[in-house]
Backbone as JSON Lines, residues from 0, in Angstrom:
{"i":0,"aa":"X","n":[100.64,45.0,118.4],"ca":[101.13,44.83,119.8],"c":[101.63,43.56,120.17]}
{"i":1,"aa":"X","n":[102.74,43.36,120.33],"ca":[103.27,42.11,120.85],"c":[103.1,41.6,122.28]}
{"i":2,"aa":"X","n":[102.74,40.36,122.39],"ca":[102.46,39.84,123.55],"c":[103.63,39.04,123.99]}
{"i":3,"aa":"X","n":[104.29,39.02,125.29],"ca":[105.25,38.31,125.84],"c":[104.62,37.0,126.42]}
{"i":4,"aa":"X","n":[104.94,35.88,126.03],"ca":[104.77,34.76,126.61],"c":[105.92,34.3,127.43]}
{"i":5,"aa":"X","n":[105.87,34.58,128.85],"ca":[107.07,34.49,129.53],"c":[107.21,32.95,129.93]}
{"i":6,"aa":"X","n":[106.29,32.02,129.73],"ca":[106.38,30.61,129.94],"c":[107.22,30.05,129.23]}
{"i":7,"aa":"X","n":[107.29,30.66,127.6],"ca":[108.05,29.88,126.55],"c":[109.44,30.72,126.64]}
{"i":8,"aa":"X","n":[110.07,30.99,127.83],"ca":[111.58,31.6,127.62],"c":[112.17,30.63,127.51]}
{"i":9,"aa":"X","n":[113.59,31.02,126.85],"ca":[114.56,30.06,126.59],"c":[115.59,29.92,128.18]}
{"i":10,"aa":"X","n":[116.4,28.89,128.04],"ca":[116.94,28.63,129.2],"c":[117.98,29.92,129.49]}
{"i":11,"aa":"X","n":[118.69,30.78,128.44],"ca":[119.31,31.74,128.62],"c":[118.68,32.96,129.38]}
{"i":12,"aa":"X","n":[117.49,33.05,128.55],"ca":[116.45,34.26,129.08],"c":[116.37,34.02,130.64]}
{"i":13,"aa":"X","n":[115.86,32.78,131.16],"ca":[115.67,32.45,132.48],"c":[116.64,32.81,133.2]}
{"i":14,"aa":"X","n":[117.8,32.33,133.06],"ca":[119.28,32.56,133.46],"c":[119.45,34.2,134.06]}
{"i":15,"aa":"X","n":[119.37,34.73,132.73],"ca":[119.6,36.06,132.81],"c":[118.49,36.97,133.65]}
{"i":16,"aa":"X","n":[117.17,36.59,133.72],"ca":[116.16,37.04,134.57],"c":[116.54,36.74,135.83]}
{"i":17,"aa":"X","n":[116.99,35.55,136.2],"ca":[117.16,35.14,137.54],"c":[118.5,35.99,138.06]}
{"i":18,"aa":"X","n":[119.28,36.01,137.23],"ca":[120.75,36.96,137.86],"c":[120.13,38.46,137.91]}
{"i":19,"aa":"X","n":[119.42,38.89,137.26],"ca":[119.16,40.36,137.38],"c":[118.26,40.3,138.55]}
{"i":20,"aa":"X","n":[117.27,39.54,138.86],"ca":[116.55,39.51,140.03],"c":[117.3,39.42,141.25]}
{"i":21,"aa":"X","n":[118.24,38.69,141.29],"ca":[119.26,38.44,142.55],"c":[120.12,39.73,142.49]}
{"i":22,"aa":"X","n":[120.36,40.49,141.51],"ca":[121.25,41.64,141.71],"c":[120.31,42.79,142.26]}
{"i":23,"aa":"X","n":[119.13,42.76,141.8],"ca":[118.09,43.7,142.18],"c":[117.85,43.67,143.88]}
{"i":24,"aa":"X","n":[117.74,42.17,144.2],"ca":[117.39,42.0,145.64],"c":[118.57,42.23,146.45]}
{"i":25,"aa":"X","n":[120.01,42.13,145.9],"ca":[121.14,42.7,146.87],"c":[121.05,44.01,147.04]}
{"i":26,"aa":"X","n":[120.65,44.77,145.85],"ca":[120.81,46.2,145.89],"c":[119.52,46.6,146.95]}
{"i":27,"aa":"X","n":[118.55,45.92,146.98],"ca":[117.37,46.24,147.74],"c":[117.88,46.09,149.2]}
{"i":28,"aa":"X","n":[118.53,45.07,149.46],"ca":[119.12,44.85,150.81],"c":[120.07,46.0,151.16]}
{"i":29,"aa":"X","n":[121.04,46.44,150.31],"ca":[122.0,47.39,150.51],"c":[121.38,48.52,150.87]}
{"i":30,"aa":"X","n":[120.23,49.04,150.2],"ca":[119.51,50.35,150.49],"c":[118.68,50.27,151.51]}
{"i":31,"aa":"X","n":[118.23,49.24,152.15],"ca":[117.63,48.93,153.44],"c":[118.48,49.23,154.55]}
{"i":32,"aa":"X","n":[119.81,48.57,154.27],"ca":[120.77,48.88,155.35],"c":[121.42,50.13,155.35]}
{"i":33,"aa":"X","n":[121.64,50.7,154.38],"ca":[122.0,52.21,154.46],"c":[120.81,53.14,154.93]}
{"i":34,"aa":"X","n":[119.49,52.84,154.77],"ca":[118.69,53.47,155.32],"c":[118.5,53.42,156.71]}
{"i":35,"aa":"X","n":[118.67,52.1,157.05],"ca":[118.63,51.75,158.76],"c":[119.96,52.63,159.38]}
{"i":36,"aa":"X","n":[120.93,52.67,158.62],"ca":[122.19,53.3,159.24],"c":[121.7,54.9,159.4]}
{"i":37,"aa":"X","n":[121.29,55.42,158.46],"ca":[120.84,56.88,158.37],"c":[119.67,57.13,159.41]}
{"i":38,"aa":"X","n":[118.77,56.39,159.57],"ca":[117.76,56.55,160.46],"c":[118.61,56.37,162.02]}
{"i":39,"aa":"X","n":[119.26,55.59,162.13],"ca":[120.11,55.44,163.38],"c":[121.11,56.81,163.86]}
{"i":40,"aa":"X","n":[121.39,57.22,162.73],"ca":[122.28,58.56,162.96],"c":[121.24,59.68,163.31]}
{"i":41,"aa":"X","n":[120.23,59.62,162.57],"ca":[119.4,60.76,162.81],"c":[118.62,60.91,164.34]}
{"i":42,"aa":"X","n":[118.45,59.4,164.78],"ca":[117.92,59.44,166.16],"c":[119.12,59.93,167.19]}
{"i":43,"aa":"X","n":[120.33,59.47,167.12],"ca":[121.19,59.82,167.8],"c":[121.33,61.3,167.92]}
{"i":44,"aa":"X","n":[121.29,61.81,166.68],"ca":[121.56,63.22,166.35],"c":[120.45,64.02,167.18]}
{"i":45,"aa":"X","n":[119.15,63.66,167.08],"ca":[117.89,64.17,167.45],"c":[118.05,64.23,169.19]}
{"i":46,"aa":"X","n":[118.51,63.14,169.76],"ca":[118.74,62.98,171.16],"c":[119.66,63.98,171.84]}
{"i":47,"aa":"X","n":[120.67,64.18,170.7],"ca":[121.96,65.01,171.18],"c":[121.23,66.37,171.12]}
{"i":48,"aa":"X","n":[120.29,66.82,170.47],"ca":[119.69,68.08,170.39],"c":[118.89,68.71,171.51]}
{"i":49,"aa":"X","n":[118.5,67.6,172.45],"ca":[117.87,67.84,173.62],"c":[118.87,68.12,174.84]}
{"i":50,"aa":"X","n":[120.08,67.72,174.49],"ca":[121.03,68.01,175.74],"c":[121.28,69.56,175.71]}
{"i":51,"aa":"X","n":[121.6,70.04,177.08],"ca":[121.88,71.48,177.18],"c":[123.35,71.86,176.33]}
{"i":52,"aa":"X","n":[123.19,72.94,176.07],"ca":[124.45,73.43,175.27],"c":[126.0,73.48,176.06]}
{"i":53,"aa":"X","n":[125.65,73.42,177.23],"ca":[126.92,73.37,178.19],"c":[127.48,72.06,178.33]}
{"i":54,"aa":"X","n":[126.8,71.0,178.09],"ca":[127.17,69.53,177.83],"c":[128.08,69.3,176.79]}
{"i":55,"aa":"X","n":[127.72,69.93,175.69],"ca":[128.47,69.92,174.3],"c":[129.8,70.44,174.28]}
{"i":56,"aa":"X","n":[129.95,71.76,175.29],"ca":[131.21,72.16,175.37],"c":[132.03,71.89,176.62]}
{"i":57,"aa":"X","n":[131.76,71.17,177.26],"ca":[132.36,70.74,178.58],"c":[133.54,69.98,178.31]}
{"i":58,"aa":"X","n":[134.41,69.76,179.14],"ca":[135.79,68.86,178.77],"c":[135.1,67.63,179.08]}
{"i":59,"aa":"X","n":[135.9,66.62,178.7],"ca":[135.63,65.17,178.63],"c":[135.71,64.72,180.06]}
{"i":60,"aa":"X","n":[134.71,63.89,180.35],"ca":[134.66,63.41,181.94],"c":[135.62,62.48,182.46]}
{"i":61,"aa":"X","n":[136.37,62.07,181.57],"ca":[137.79,61.12,181.88],"c":[138.87,61.94,181.98]}
{"i":62,"aa":"X","n":[139.68,61.79,183.14],"ca":[140.76,62.68,183.15],"c":[141.79,62.44,182.14]}
{"i":63,"aa":"X","n":[142.11,61.01,181.58],"ca":[143.09,60.86,180.76],"c":[142.65,60.45,179.33]}
{"i":64,"aa":"X","n":[141.52,61.12,178.91],"ca":[140.78,60.86,177.56],"c":[141.6,61.66,176.49]}
{"i":65,"aa":"X","n":[142.2,62.73,176.94],"ca":[143.14,63.55,176.23],"c":[144.71,63.61,176.64]}
{"i":66,"aa":"X","n":[145.43,62.67,176.46],"ca":[146.7,62.85,177.08],"c":[147.62,64.08,176.56]}
{"i":67,"aa":"X","n":[148.24,64.67,177.27],"ca":[149.1,65.9,176.84],"c":[150.61,65.47,177.27]}
{"i":68,"aa":"X","n":[151.48,65.23,176.54],"ca":[152.84,65.14,177.02],"c":[153.47,66.43,177.41]}
{"i":69,"aa":"X","n":[154.04,66.75,178.59],"ca":[154.65,67.94,178.85],"c":[155.89,68.15,178.0]}
{"i":70,"aa":"X","n":[156.18,69.41,177.95],"ca":[157.32,69.82,176.88],"c":[158.34,70.01,177.92]}
{"i":71,"aa":"X","n":[159.54,69.11,177.53],"ca":[160.7,69.07,178.32],"c":[161.72,69.85,177.68]}
{"i":72,"aa":"X","n":[162.36,70.83,178.07],"ca":[163.36,71.53,177.44],"c":[164.61,71.5,178.41]}
{"i":73,"aa":"X","n":[165.8,71.0,177.83],"ca":[166.84,70.97,178.46],"c":[168.01,71.88,177.73]}
{"i":74,"aa":"X","n":[168.6,72.92,178.64],"ca":[169.46,73.74,178.34],"c":[171.08,73.06,178.45]}
{"i":75,"aa":"X","n":[171.67,73.16,177.28],"ca":[173.02,72.57,177.38],"c":[174.1,73.67,177.72]}
């Protein structure tokens, strides 16, 4: 059985281990951020499930939220 003496690391090994630790820490931060975004969307979706069905199919409350240009036909 081989025992590793981590105190006797070379400079290259220390640098490699430090870089790997920094990359893993960054990946952990990214995973936590994505998890936070997912939980936020799930909370918003869950609140939306409590709304009545009519509110999901109703027209928008603002009159100009969907602009429609009238079709102008000119007969020559």
